[in-house]
Structure formats: C-alpha cells, structure tokens
C-alpha positions as CSV (number, residue, x, y, z in Angstrom):
1,M,-142.9,-178.0,26.2
2,R,-144.4,-176.1,29.2
3,L,-143.3,-176.7,32.7
4,S,-145.6,-176.4,35.6
5,L,-145.1,-173.5,38.0
6,K,-143.9,-175.9,40.6
7,N,-141.1,-177.3,38.3
8,R,-140.1,-173.8,37.2
9,L,-139.7,-172.8,40.8
10,R,-137.5,-175.9,41.3
11,L,-135.3,-174.9,38.4
12,I,-135.0,-171.4,39.8
13,G,-134.0,-172.9,43.1
14,L,-131.1,-174.5,41.3
15,L,-129.7,-171.1,40.4
16,P,-128.0,-170.4,43.8
17,I,-126.2,-173.8,43.5
18,V,-125.0,-172.9,40.0
19,I,-123.8,-169.5,41.3
20,L,-122.1,-171.2,44.3
21,F,-120.3,-173.6,41.9
22,S,-119.1,-170.8,39.7
23,M,-117.8,-168.8,42.6
24,T,-116.0,-171.7,44.3
25,S,-114.5,-172.7,40.9
26,Y,-113.0,-169.3,40.6
27,Y,-111.7,-169.3,44.1
28,V,-110.3,-172.8,43.8
29,Y,-108.4,-171.6,40.7
30,S,-107.2,-168.4,42.4
31,S,-106.1,-170.3,45.5
32,F,-104.2,-172.8,43.4
33,M,-102.4,-170.1,41.5
34,A,-101.5,-168.3,44.8
35,Y,-100.1,-171.6,46.1
36,K,-98.1,-172.1,43.0
37,V,-96.7,-168.5,43.2
38,A,-95.7,-169.0,46.8
39,Q,-94.1,-172.4,45.9
40,G,-92.3,-170.8,43.0
41,L,-91.0,-168.0,45.2
42,Q,-89.4,-170.5,47.5
43,D,-87.8,-172.3,44.6
44,K,-86.4,-168.9,43.3
45,L,-85.1,-168.0,46.7
46,E,-83.2,-171.3,46.9
47,L,-81.8,-170.8,43.4
48,N,-80.8,-167.2,44.2
49,T,-79.0,-168.4,47.3
50,H,-76.8,-170.5,45.0
51,L,-76.4,-167.6,42.5
52,N,-75.5,-165.2,45.4
53,E,-72.7,-167.5,46.4
54,I,-71.4,-167.4,42.8
55,V,-71.5,-163.6,42.9
56,T,-69.6,-163.6,46.2
57,N,-66.9,-166.0,45.1
58,I,-66.4,-164.5,41.7
59,A,-65.8,-161.2,43.4
60,R,-63.2,-162.8,45.5
61,E,-61.6,-164.4,42.4
62,R,-61.6,-161.0,40.7
63,G,-59.8,-159.4,43.7
64,M,-57.2,-162.1,44.0
65,S,-56.6,-161.9,40.2
66,A,-56.1,-158.2,40.5
67,M,-53.7,-158.5,43.3
68,Y,-51.7,-161.3,41.5
69,I,-51.4,-159.3,38.2
70,G,-50.2,-156.2,40.1
71,S,-47.5,-158.0,42.1
72,E,-44.0,-158.8,41.0
73,A,-43.7,-162.2,42.6
74,A,-46.7,-163.8,44.2
75,A,-46.5,-167.6,44.1
76,N,-48.7,-167.9,47.2
77,T,-51.3,-165.6,45.8
78,L,-51.4,-167.7,42.6
79,K,-51.9,-170.9,44.6
80,S,-54.7,-169.3,46.6
81,L,-56.2,-168.0,43.3
82,H,-56.3,-171.5,41.9
83,E,-58.1,-172.8,45.0
84,Q,-60.6,-169.9,44.8
85,R,-61.3,-170.8,41.2
86,K,-62.2,-174.3,42.2
87,I,-64.7,-172.9,44.7
88,V,-66.3,-170.8,42.0
89,D,-66.6,-173.7,39.6
90,D,-68.2,-175.8,42.4
91,K,-70.7,-173.1,43.2
92,V,-71.6,-172.8,39.5
93,L,-72.1,-176.5,39.3
94,K,-74.5,-176.5,42.3
95,Y,-76.4,-173.6,40.8
96,V,-76.9,-175.4,37.5
97,E,-78.0,-178.6,39.3
98,Q,-80.6,-176.6,41.3
99,A,-81.8,-174.8,38.2
100,Q,-82.3,-178.0,36.3
101,K,-84.2,-179.4,39.3
102,E,-86.4,-176.3,39.4
103,K,-87.0,-176.4,35.7
104,T,-88.1,-180.0,35.8
105,L,-90.7,-179.4,38.6
106,D,-92.1,-176.2,37.2
107,I,-95.3,-176.7,35.1
108,N,-95.1,-173.2,33.6
109,P,-93.4,-173.3,30.2
110,E,-92.5,-169.6,30.5
111,N,-90.8,-170.1,33.9
112,R,-88.8,-173.1,32.5
113,S,-87.6,-171.0,29.5
114,A,-86.6,-168.2,31.9
115,V,-84.6,-170.6,34.1
116,Q,-82.9,-172.1,31.1
117,A,-82.0,-168.6,29.8
118,N,-80.5,-167.7,33.1
119,V,-78.5,-171.0,33.1
120,N,-77.3,-170.2,29.6
121,D,-76.2,-166.8,30.7
122,V,-74.3,-168.2,33.7
123,T,-72.5,-170.9,31.7
124,A,-71.6,-168.4,28.9
125,A,-70.2,-165.9,31.4
126,M,-68.2,-168.6,33.1
127,A,-66.8,-169.8,29.8
128,K,-65.5,-166.3,29.3
129,I,-63.9,-166.2,32.7
130,K,-62.3,-169.6,32.2
131,S,-60.9,-168.5,28.9
132,V,-58.9,-165.6,30.6
133,R,-57.7,-167.6,33.6
134,P,-54.6,-168.9,31.8
135,L,-53.8,-165.4,30.6
136,I,-54.0,-164.2,34.2
137,D,-51.7,-166.9,35.3
138,E,-49.1,-165.9,32.7
139,K,-49.8,-162.2,33.2
140,K,-50.6,-161.8,29.5
141,I,-53.7,-159.7,30.1
142,T,-54.0,-156.3,31.7
143,F,-55.9,-155.5,34.8
144,D,-58.3,-153.1,32.9
145,E,-59.2,-156.0,30.5
146,I,-60.2,-158.5,33.2
147,F,-61.7,-155.8,35.4
148,S,-63.9,-153.9,32.8
149,T,-64.6,-156.5,30.1
150,V,-64.7,-159.8,32.0
151,Y,-65.5,-159.8,35.7
152,N,-67.5,-156.6,36.2
153,P,-70.0,-157.3,33.3
154,T,-70.4,-160.9,34.5
155,Q,-71.2,-159.7,38.0
156,A,-73.7,-157.1,36.7
157,K,-75.4,-159.8,34.6
158,F,-75.7,-162.1,37.7
159,I,-77.0,-159.4,39.9
160,K,-79.6,-158.5,37.3
161,Q,-80.8,-162.1,37.6
162,L,-81.1,-161.8,41.3
163,T,-83.6,-159.0,40.9
164,Q,-86.0,-161.3,39.0
165,V,-87.4,-162.8,42.2
166,T,-89.6,-159.7,42.9
167,E,-91.3,-159.8,39.5
168,N,-95.0,-160.4,39.8
169,Q,-94.7,-160.7,43.6
170,V,-97.9,-159.7,45.4
171,D,-96.7,-160.1,49.0
172,K,-95.8,-156.6,50.1
173,E,-93.4,-157.6,52.9
174,I,-91.4,-160.0,50.7
175,S,-91.1,-157.3,48.1
176,E,-89.8,-154.8,50.7
177,L,-87.3,-157.3,52.1
178,Y,-86.1,-158.2,48.6
179,S,-85.6,-154.5,47.7
180,L,-83.4,-154.2,50.8
181,Y,-81.6,-157.4,49.9
182,I,-80.7,-156.1,46.4
183,T,-79.5,-152.9,48.0
184,I,-77.2,-154.9,50.2
185,V,-76.1,-157.1,47.2
186,N,-75.1,-153.9,45.3
187,A,-73.2,-152.6,48.3
188,K,-71.3,-155.8,48.6
189,E,-70.5,-155.8,44.9
190,A,-69.3,-152.2,45.1
191,S,-67.1,-153.3,48.1
192,G,-65.7,-156.1,46.0
193,I,-65.0,-153.7,43.1
194,E,-63.1,-151.4,45.5
195,R,-61.2,-154.3,47.0
196,A,-60.0,-155.4,43.5
197,F,-59.3,-151.9,42.2
198,M,-57.2,-150.9,45.1
199,S,-55.6,-154.3,45.6
200,Y,-54.1,-154.0,42.1
201,N,-53.0,-150.3,42.5
202,I,-51.4,-151.0,45.9
203,S,-49.6,-154.2,44.8
204,H,-48.5,-152.5,41.5
205,S,-47.5,-149.3,43.3
206,T,-49.7,-147.3,40.8
207,K,-49.8,-143.6,40.9
208,L,-53.4,-142.6,41.0
209,T,-54.6,-140.0,38.4
210,E,-57.5,-137.7,39.0
211,E,-59.7,-140.1,37.0
212,D,-58.6,-143.0,39.2
213,L,-59.4,-141.0,42.3
214,S,-62.8,-140.1,40.9
215,K,-63.6,-143.7,40.1
216,W,-62.5,-144.7,43.6
217,I,-64.6,-142.1,45.3
218,T,-67.6,-143.4,43.3
219,M,-66.9,-146.9,44.4
220,I,-66.6,-145.8,48.1
221,G,-70.0,-144.1,47.8
222,K,-71.7,-147.2,46.5
223,A,-69.8,-149.6,48.9
224,D,-70.9,-147.6,52.0
225,A,-74.5,-147.1,50.8
226,L,-76.2,-149.3,53.4
227,S,-79.5,-148.1,54.9
228,Y,-82.2,-150.3,56.4
229,D,-83.9,-148.1,59.0
230,N,-87.2,-147.9,57.0
231,I,-88.1,-151.5,57.1
232,Q,-91.3,-152.4,58.9
233,N,-90.2,-155.7,60.5
234,K,-88.9,-154.6,63.9
235,E,-87.6,-158.0,64.8
236,L,-85.5,-158.1,61.6
237,L,-84.4,-154.5,62.3
238,K,-82.9,-155.6,65.7
239,K,-81.1,-158.5,64.0
240,L,-79.6,-156.3,61.4
241,D,-78.5,-153.9,64.1
242,A,-76.8,-156.8,65.8
243,I,-74.8,-157.3,62.6
244,F,-74.0,-153.8,61.5
245,K,-73.9,-151.9,64.7
246,T,-71.5,-154.0,66.7
247,E,-68.4,-152.4,68.2
248,E,-66.3,-154.8,66.1
249,Y,-67.8,-153.9,62.8
250,L,-67.9,-150.2,63.5
251,S,-64.2,-150.4,64.5
252,L,-63.5,-152.3,61.2
253,L,-65.1,-149.5,59.2
254,Q,-63.0,-146.9,61.1
255,D,-59.9,-148.9,60.2
256,I,-60.9,-149.1,56.5
257,N,-61.5,-145.4,56.4
258,G,-58.1,-144.9,58.0
259,E,-56.5,-147.0,55.3
260,R,-58.3,-145.1,52.7
261,T,-57.0,-141.8,54.1
262,G,-53.4,-143.2,54.1
263,I,-53.7,-144.5,50.5
264,L,-55.1,-141.1,49.4
265,A,-52.2,-139.3,51.0
266,T,-49.6,-141.3,49.1
267,S,-51.6,-141.8,45.9
268,S,-49.5,-139.3,43.9
269,S,-46.3,-141.2,44.6
270,G,-47.6,-144.8,44.6
271,E,-45.5,-145.5,47.7
272,Y,-48.2,-147.0,49.8
273,E,-47.6,-147.9,53.4
274,T,-50.6,-150.3,53.3
275,L,-49.9,-153.9,52.0
276,S,-52.2,-155.2,49.3
277,G,-52.8,-158.4,51.4
278,V,-53.8,-156.3,54.4
279,W,-56.2,-154.2,52.3
280,F,-57.7,-157.3,50.7
281,T,-58.3,-158.9,54.1
282,M,-59.9,-155.8,55.6
283,I,-62.4,-155.4,52.8
284,S,-63.1,-159.1,52.8
285,E,-64.0,-158.9,56.5
286,K,-66.4,-156.1,55.6
287,I,-67.9,-158.2,52.8
288,N,-68.3,-161.2,55.2
289,V,-70.4,-159.1,57.5
290,I,-72.6,-157.9,54.6
291,S,-72.9,-161.5,53.5
292,E,-74.2,-162.4,56.9
293,A,-77.0,-159.8,56.5
294,E,-77.8,-161.2,53.0
295,N,-78.2,-164.7,54.5
296,L,-80.5,-163.3,57.2
297,L,-82.7,-161.6,54.7
298,L,-82.9,-164.7,52.5
299,K,-83.9,-166.8,55.5
300,T,-86.5,-164.2,56.6
301,M,-88.0,-164.2,53.1
302,N,-87.9,-167.9,52.9
303,D,-89.7,-168.2,56.2
304,K,-92.3,-165.7,55.0
305,A,-92.7,-167.6,51.7
306,Q,-93.3,-170.8,53.6
307,G,-96.0,-169.0,55.7
308,V,-97.7,-167.6,52.5
309,Q,-97.6,-171.1,51.0
310,K,-99.2,-172.7,54.1
311,D,-101.9,-170.0,54.1
312,S,-102.5,-170.5,50.4
313,L,-102.7,-174.3,50.9
314,R,-105.2,-173.9,53.7
315,V,-107.4,-171.6,51.6
316,L,-107.1,-174.0,48.7
317,I,-108.3,-177.0,50.8
318,I,-111.3,-175.1,52.1
319,T,-112.4,-173.7,48.7
320,F,-111.8,-177.1,47.1
321,A,-114.0,-178.7,49.8
322,V,-116.8,-176.2,49.2
323,W,-116.4,-176.7,45.5
324,L,-116.9,-180.5,45.8
325,I,-120.0,-179.9,48.0
326,S,-121.4,-177.5,45.4
327,I,-120.9,-180.2,42.7
328,I,-122.7,-182.8,44.9
329,L,-125.6,-180.5,45.6
330,A,-125.9,-179.6,41.9
331,F,-125.9,-183.3,41.0
332,L,-128.5,-184.2,43.5
333,S,-130.7,-181.3,42.5
334,M,-130.5,-182.2,38.8
335,C,-131.4,-185.8,39.6
336,Y,-134.4,-184.6,41.7
337,L,-135.6,-182.2,38.9
338,L,-135.2,-184.8,36.2
339,K,-137.5,-187.1,38.1
340,L,-140.1,-184.4,38.4
341,L,-139.9,-183.0,34.9
342,P,-142.4,-184.4,32.3
343,T,-141.0,-187.1,30.1
344,S,-140.9,-186.8,26.3
345,N,-143.9,-189.3,26.0
346,T,-145.9,-187.3,28.4
347,L,-145.2,-184.1,26.3
348,K,-146.3,-185.8,23.1
349,T,-149.5,-187.0,24.7
350,S,-150.3,-183.6,25.9
C-alpha cells in the first residue's frame, strides 16, 4: 500500500493534534491530582481540628488527675475530673465519626488505610486511659505511672499524627504555617505537662529533688519556646501579635514566672505558698491563649487550602475543555483522512 504525497501530508498534519491530545491528557491528569491533594488537605485539616481538641482535653484531664491524686481530700476536684472525662470521650467520638466520613469519601486505598490506622491508635490509647480512670478515682495508682506510662505516651502519639498533614504537601506557604502550628502544639503540650507535674507536687507538698528541678526546667524551656517572627504572611503575623503581645497575656506570663520563682524558693521544704488550684488555673489561661493561636493557624491554612482547591479546579476545567476539543479535532481529522485514503478494493486493483 502506497499513499499519495497529498495523503501523507494529511497524515503528517494529524501529528500536532495527537501531540495536543497527549499533552492535554497529561495536564488533565496532573490538574485532577492537584485538585484531589487540595481536597484531601482540607479533609485532613478538619480531622486534625478534632484531634487537636482531643489533645487539649486529655492534657486537661491529665492535669486534673495529677491534682486529685496529690491532694488529701478533693471531692470537688473529682467531680470536675469526671466532667472533664465526659468531654474527652465526646471529642474522641466526634473524631472517629469524622475519620470514618473521610475514609468513606477517599478513593485512595493507602489514605483509607492510614486513616483507619490512626483511628485504631486513638481508640487503643483511649482504652488504656479508660482502664486507669477507676484506679485514679480510688488513688490506687501513682502519679508517675499515669504521667509517664499512660497520658504522656498517648499525647506523644496523637501529636505525631498531627504532623502527618504536611507529608507530600507541595504548597510552600501551607507547609510553613503547619510547621509553626506543630511548634505551637508542642509548646502547648509542654505547658500541659508542666501544669500537671507541678499541680501534683504542690497539692502533695512534694519536696523537689535535683532531678525533679532538672525535669521542671526542661519543661519550662519547651513550654516557653514560642517564636513566629520568621513567617512570611504579614497579616497573620499581626494577628499572632494581637494574641501573644497583649498587655493581658504578657502580664499573665509575668505572674507565672513569679509563681515559678516562689515555688522554686520553697521546693526544698515542700511548703508551697501557691495553691495547686491557682497554679492550674494560671497555666490553663496560658494554654487557652496558645489554643487561640492554634485555631487561627488552622483557619488560615484551611482558607489557603480552599484557594488552592479553587485554583486547581479552574485549571482542571480549562485543561479538560482543551482535552475534549483535541479529541473532537482528532476524530474529525480521522474521518476526513479515512474518506481520502484508498479503499482495500482500490489497492487490490492497483
């Protein structure tokens, strides 16, 4: 079979359409994947909001448990502790419901498996916490046991889950914001650990050893490690300043440092002038401010993710339209060429 020069030229003319189809197919796929990544990021941010609330409330339960175990008679503290446990259980339930919703909607088997693994970790950790609650109520467990082997490992596991959002994240600004968010999460957790550690020691009138003081100083260093001056988003920087550089918050930090100094001065005798309830409340106020900054960062990241998703959808629609046009052009060109090419009977005759 030999084609005429004219028909060969027409076939060659089809080549740009084939190239256009190939390129647009690639960009349609890339745009679709970018859209799914942006959508997945929003789902993860929403799920992490629920997980963050669990972390915050377990930290509060840990502190109240420490204060209750350390006190001689604390019926009111026990009542408040029971109420706090209900809040924790409710937050866990909401997290699991959101995780199951995300798993159902996600088309990626690996993502579904990862979500289920996280849910399993959360439920297993909560089962351990629930198992020690009756022992705490009856004061049949030591502070060190609940502090070092139950609550702290659980919190570390949950915070590790929070860091998973930045994995495979291509948006530079979101990655930067999330790094700052994790820094703030760690500072809040360290503040919660300090709150629980000293709430127990104050309520129990514990004489602090050199090892205890060393642990406490390490906690303070981590709890006060908050720096956000390097972020590029100037509008967000102003909002964070409005949270952390207010006269009220700076005064609170001075009061906390004053209480720390007072505790340190009487640590060798255990006769603390500060009440455990006062200490707990002051650190809780600090943690509330840090939580406000966390929520601001989560909202900023969510808004950014929505913008990325909209941009990805816009590009996807444009590339899909071009892709359809290339298919139509290719189809019309093929029909035109098939009419012009010699038939099989013509080839036999020739």
